[in-house]
N, C-alpha and C positions, 0 to 999 in steps of 0.2 A: 908524574903520570901514574906510577904504581900506587902512589898514596891514594889517588882517587878511586882506583879499583878496589882497594881494601876498605874503603869507607863503608860502614854498615854491611860488612860482608856476611854476617849471619842472616840478615833479612834477604839479601840477594840470593844466597844459597837456598833459603827456604822457598823463595819464589820459583827458582829453577826446578827444585825438586817437585813442587806441586804441579807445575806445568807438565813435567815429564810423567808424573803419575796419572794425570788426566789423559794425556796422549796414550799412555799404555792401556788405560781403562777403556777408552773409546775405541781404539784400534783393535782391542781384543774382545770388545763386546759383540754379542750376537747381533747380526744384521737381519732385519725383517722387511717385509713389503706390506704396504697398505694402500687401498684405493681411496681416492678423494674425488668428490664432485667439484669441479673447478669451473667458474663462469667463463663463457666464451665471448670474447669481445672482437667484433669485426669492425675494423676502422676503414672508412671510405673517404674519398675526396669529396669536396663540396659539390661536385657535378654529378655524383652518383647516389642512388638510393636502392635499398633492398626491397624487392617486391614482396617476398615472404621471408620473415625472420627465420634464420636457422635455429637449431636447438640452442637453448640458453646455456647449457653446460655440457662438459665432456668429462669422462672418467679418466683420471690421471693416477697411475700407479707409481708410488714413490718407494725408494729403497734406501735404507740407512740404519744406523745404530738404533736399537730398540728404545733406548731412553729418549732419543731425539724424536723418533716417530711418535711415541706415546704422548709426548708433550706438544706435538705440533698442532697449531691452530690454523686451519685452512683459510680463515678470513684474511684477505689481503692477497691471496693467490689468484691468478687469472691466466687464461691463455689468450694472448692478444695477437691478432693477425692483421697486418696493414696491407690492404689491397691496392692502395694508390689509384692509379688510372687504369684499372682493369677494364677490359672490353665489356660492353653491355651484353646481356643475355645469360644463358645458363652457364655456370662455372663450377668446377670441382676444385675445392681449395684443400691443399695438403696441410696437415697440422704437424708441426715439428716440435721435438722436445725442447729446442731452444726458444720456442715461443711461450713457454710457461714462465710466468713472472712470479716473484715472491717466494721461491723455494729457498729455505734456510741453508746456510753453508753446512756441509757435511752430509747432505741428503741429495740424492740424484734421482732424476726422472727415469723410470724403467720403461714405460710405454704409455701411449695414449689410445683411448678407445672412444669413438672411432678415430682413425688416423686421417680422415678427410671428411669434409662436409660439402654439400651441394648448396649453392646460392644462385639466385637470379637477380641480375642487376639491371636497373633502368635509369633513364635520365631523371635527375632531381629537378622539380619545378615548384613554383608557388602560384596558387590561384585563389581568388576571392569568390565566395559563394553567399547568396542570400540564405537566411535562416528560415526554416520551416518548423513551426512548433507542432509537436505531436500531442494528441489528447487521448485520454481514456475515459469512457463513460459519458453520461449525459446529465445535465442539471435535472433536478426533481420536476415533477409534473407542475405546470403552471409557470415555469421559468424557462429562459432560453439563453443560448450562447450567441453573443453578437459579434465578437471579433477579438483581436489582440493588438497590442502595441509592443514592439520588441526593441530593446536598446542594449547593445548595438544590434542592427538588423542584418549584419553580414560578418563573415569571419574568413580569415585567410588560412588556407591549409598548405602544408609542404609535404612533398612525398613523390613517389614515382609518377612520371608523366602519364603512363597508361591507366593508373587508378584514378587520377584526377580527371581524366577525360571522360570517365563513366558518370561523373556527378553533374547534376543540374542544380539541385538544392542540397543544403546541409541540414539534416534533421537534428532536433534537440531531444533530450530525454523527455519522456511523456509527462504530461500534467493531468491529474485527475480532476474531472468536473463533477463527480458525484457529490451530492448534498450542498452544492454551491448555489447561493441565492443572491449574491451581490458581487460587485467587482472585487478582485483580489490580485495580488502580485506574487510572483514566484521567481526565484533565481535558479536557473538551470544551466546545464552544460551541453555543449554540442557533442554529437556522437559521430565521429568519422566512421564510415562504413568499412574501413579496412585498417588493420593494425599497422600498416606501413605509413599511414597518414597521421599527421599531428598538427594541431592548431598552433599558430605562431603567437596568438594573443591570449593571455590568461584572464582578460577582463571578464568579470561575471556577466552573464546574460540575464537581464531583467525583463520579465514578461508580465505585462498587465493584461489580465483576462476580463473581458466585459461580460458579466452575467447579470441579468435583470429579469423582471417579470415578463411574461409572454407579450409580444408586440400587439399593438392595435393599429388601426389605420385612421388617418385624418386627411381630408381633402381641403386644399387651399385654392381658392378661386382667384382669378385675375393676377397671377404671378407675373411680374414684368419679364420680358425677353429683351436682353441687352447684348450688343456686340462688344467683344473685348479684343484687344490687340490691334485695333484699326489704325491705319496710317492715313487712309482716305475717308471722306465722309461716307457713312454706311447707313443703309435703311434696311430694317428687317420687318417681316410681316408673317404672322400677326405679332403684335407687340405685347400680347398677354396670353397666358394659357392657364389651364387648371392642372394642379399637381396633387397626386395622392401619395402620402408618405406612410411608411411603416416604422414603428419604434415603440419603446416603452411608454405607457400612458402618461406618466409624470413628465417625461421629457417632451413629448409632443404637446402636452397641455401648456408648457411654458413657452413653446415656440410661437413667436409673433409673425404675422404675414409679411411684415417689412424685412424680416430676416431671410427671405427667400428670393432668389432670382434664377432665371434660366439663362445661362451664358452661351453665346455663340462665338466661337473662336474664328476670327477672320484674319489673324496675323499671317502675313506672307501672301495674301490675295491681292492681285492687281485689279485696276478698274475694268468693269465689263457692263454692257448695256442690259443683257438679258438676266433675269433672276436665276440664282443658283440655290439649290437646296443644301443646307448645312445642318448638322446635328446639334442638339442642345444638350447641355449638361447642367445638373442641379448645383447651385452654389449657395452655401449656407453662410450667412454673415453673422459675425460675433457669436459663433457657437464654439465652445471649447473643443479642442482636438479629441479629447477622450470621449466626448459625447457624439461626435460626428460618426464614429464607427458603429453606433447603435441606431442610426437613422438611415433608411434606404428609400429610394424612390420606387414606389410600387407601380405607379402609372403616370403618364402625362398625355394630354389629349393631342399634343403635337410633338412627335419625336424629332421632326425636322421643320425648319422654317425657311422661307424665301429670303434671300439676301441680294441687295443691289449695292454696288460700290461705284461711286462717281470718281471723276478725275480730279476733283477738288481735294487737295490735301488739308489735313487738319493743321491748325496753327499750333 
């Protein structure tokens, strides 16, 4: 046993001497204090959300040997407070020295400023909202803005219940229309109106903006009026009407009369003897979706038509 103790005894003695010397140096070294800005991390349960984020950092005064304090890198230090299932509403949270993480050995926390922070807690929820594209400016003279196509057209936000309840639509960052003379596409971000709200989906939002030359009008005569969604035999009167459309000249010039019809939705209607008035809607056939947004019905000589539904079912 003693033989093992004496093995390499000069090196062991040197190690002990060095450790003793370091201890004497550190313990006898002048101690100083220094203030550091330390990130504040408020940890909540999955059911709670912060209405207004508290200050992002607090001032922490550390005390220790001068050599350690001077070499200290504050990166990695934070003050973490776990609230767990705290009650909702206004809360004053005390900050403790023991909450400071990442302080090197040999250094102690002297005090924290401030020693408490106020927070307001609310129930955490998720809701999905339609997207509303914001625009700046107008196309040049002689050109017009016709509409947009958005993909995706809605987004889910997470955050305090009270803030989500204030929203009807979720707006995107604005898109400039100045100097635009033709359709173009932009990728934008949604802009939650409050810092406590965040989008759950990071999918880019692609917006196609339809800009073209100013619209002209064209009248189509004898457009057929047809019932759709019928279960029983249905008669409509009149069976044809005149329709005036508005849109870019090139687009209206390509549109053929047989691509138009006025649709009367009779789904859900049961048989009746007396005629009833039902509204008509313009239906464009074999027109690309991106072009439909540039065509609008300026006028129609019959906004409603008479409908008769018999008791005879369609086969």
